[in-house]
C-alpha positions as CSV (number, residue, x, y, z in Angstrom):
1,M,68.3,143.7,50.6
2,K,69.8,140.3,49.8
3,R,73.3,141.8,50.4
4,Q,72.3,143.1,53.8
5,F,70.8,139.8,54.7
6,K,74.0,138.0,53.7
7,L,76.1,140.5,55.8
8,C,73.8,139.8,58.8
9,I,74.2,136.1,58.4
10,I,78.0,136.4,58.1
11,A,78.1,138.7,61.2
12,F,76.0,136.3,63.2
13,L,78.2,133.4,62.2
14,C,81.3,135.3,63.2
15,I,79.8,136.2,66.6
16,F,78.7,132.6,67.1
17,L,82.1,131.2,66.3
18,V,83.8,133.6,68.7
19,A,81.3,132.8,71.4
20,C,81.8,129.1,70.9
21,E,85.6,129.5,71.1
22,E,85.3,131.5,74.3
23,D,83.0,128.8,75.8
24,Q,85.5,126.2,74.7
25,K,88.4,128.1,76.3
26,K,86.4,128.5,79.5
27,K,85.7,124.8,79.7
28,L,89.4,124.0,79.0
29,A,90.4,126.5,81.8
30,K,87.8,124.8,84.2
31,A,89.3,121.3,83.3
32,A,92.8,122.7,84.1
33,D,91.5,124.0,87.4
34,D,89.9,120.6,88.1
35,I,93.3,118.9,87.5
36,A,94.9,121.1,90.1
37,I,92.0,120.4,92.5
38,A,92.4,116.7,92.0
39,V,96.2,116.9,92.6
40,D,95.6,118.8,95.8
41,A,93.0,116.3,97.0
42,G,95.5,113.5,96.1
43,I,98.2,115.0,98.3
44,K,95.7,115.1,101.2
45,I,94.6,111.6,100.6
46,K,98.1,110.3,100.3
47,R,99.1,112.0,103.6
48,E,96.1,110.5,105.3
49,C,97.0,107.0,104.0
50,A,100.6,107.4,105.2
51,K,99.4,108.6,108.6
52,Q,97.1,105.6,108.9
53,G,100.0,103.3,108.0
54,W,98.2,102.1,104.9
55,I,101.1,102.9,102.6
56,D,104.8,102.7,103.3
57,Q,107.4,105.5,102.7
58,K,108.4,104.0,99.3
59,Q,104.8,104.0,98.1
60,E,104.2,107.5,99.5
61,F,107.3,108.7,97.6
62,F,106.1,107.2,94.3
63,V,102.6,108.5,94.7
64,T,104.0,111.9,95.5
65,K,106.2,111.8,92.4
66,A,103.3,110.8,90.2
67,L,101.2,113.6,91.6
68,Y,104.1,116.1,91.1
69,D,104.3,115.0,87.4
70,I,100.6,115.4,86.9
71,N,100.7,118.8,88.6
72,S,103.6,119.9,86.4
73,A,101.9,118.8,83.2
74,G,98.6,120.4,84.4
75,E,100.4,123.7,85.0
76,M,101.8,123.6,81.4
77,F,98.3,122.8,80.1
78,S,96.8,125.6,82.1
79,A,99.4,128.1,80.9
80,H,98.8,127.1,77.3
81,V,95.1,127.5,77.6
82,K,95.5,131.0,79.0
83,K,97.6,132.1,76.0
84,I,95.3,130.7,73.3
85,N,93.9,133.5,71.3
86,Q,92.3,131.3,68.6
87,M,91.6,127.6,68.7
88,D,93.4,126.7,65.6
89,T,95.1,123.5,64.5
90,G,98.4,124.4,66.2
91,S,96.7,125.1,69.5
92,K,94.7,121.9,69.3
93,T,97.9,119.9,68.5
94,E,99.7,121.4,71.5
95,L,96.7,120.8,73.8
96,I,96.5,117.2,72.6
97,Q,100.2,116.7,73.4
98,L,99.8,118.2,76.8
99,M,96.8,116.1,77.4
100,R,98.8,113.0,76.5
101,D,101.5,114.1,79.0
102,I,98.9,114.3,81.7
103,N,97.4,111.0,80.8
104,A,100.8,109.3,80.9
105,S,101.4,110.7,84.4
106,V,97.9,109.6,85.5
107,A,98.7,106.1,84.2
108,K,101.9,106.1,86.3
109,L,99.8,107.1,89.3
110,N,97.4,104.4,88.6
111,D,100.2,101.8,88.4
112,E,101.4,103.0,91.8
113,I,98.0,102.8,93.3
114,L,97.5,99.2,91.9
115,S,100.8,98.2,93.6
116,I,99.4,99.2,97.0
117,K,98.2,96.2,98.9
118,N,95.9,98.0,101.4
119,P,92.4,98.0,99.9
120,E,91.3,101.1,101.8
121,A,94.3,103.1,100.6
122,Q,93.7,101.8,97.0
123,A,90.0,102.9,97.1
124,K,90.8,106.3,98.5
125,L,93.6,106.9,96.0
126,K,91.6,105.7,93.0
127,T,89.2,108.6,93.5
128,I,92.0,110.8,92.4
129,T,92.5,108.9,89.1
130,F,88.7,109.0,88.6
131,M,88.6,112.8,89.1
132,L,91.6,113.2,86.7
133,G,90.0,110.9,84.2
134,T,86.8,112.9,84.2
135,S,88.8,116.1,83.5
136,M,90.7,114.5,80.7
137,T,87.6,113.2,79.0
138,I,86.2,116.8,79.0
139,V,89.5,118.1,77.5
140,Q,89.5,115.4,74.9
141,S,86.0,116.2,73.8
142,L,86.9,119.8,73.4
143,V,90.2,119.5,71.4
144,E,89.6,116.5,69.1
């Protein structure tokens, strides 16, 4: 009887751990999707700012470059999340490095935004860094 109880407890723990890992993986995939959504929104906002004359061609180029870098790092992050079978130390280490790459690109974007003199353009573009920051906070809570 005690043995059966122990086996039930072990089985429950295994199921619980697998369910937690799947939930964690879904949240990571959602964060990766949110990064892509933020980049897409950023491109639209950047175009609107350029069309309004709030940013010049040089600023538009640097914002575009920063968004491209974020998108590239986000795609690598998303691809890694999709291939994770088990959330082990190696997977977490890789995700942390990819998260750092995204954060570095977001910091570059933020620097570009801060160099823009038009307050309306700055305010609109800062929403992108806020969206990305929120996604990265979620990722950090899941992998560290």
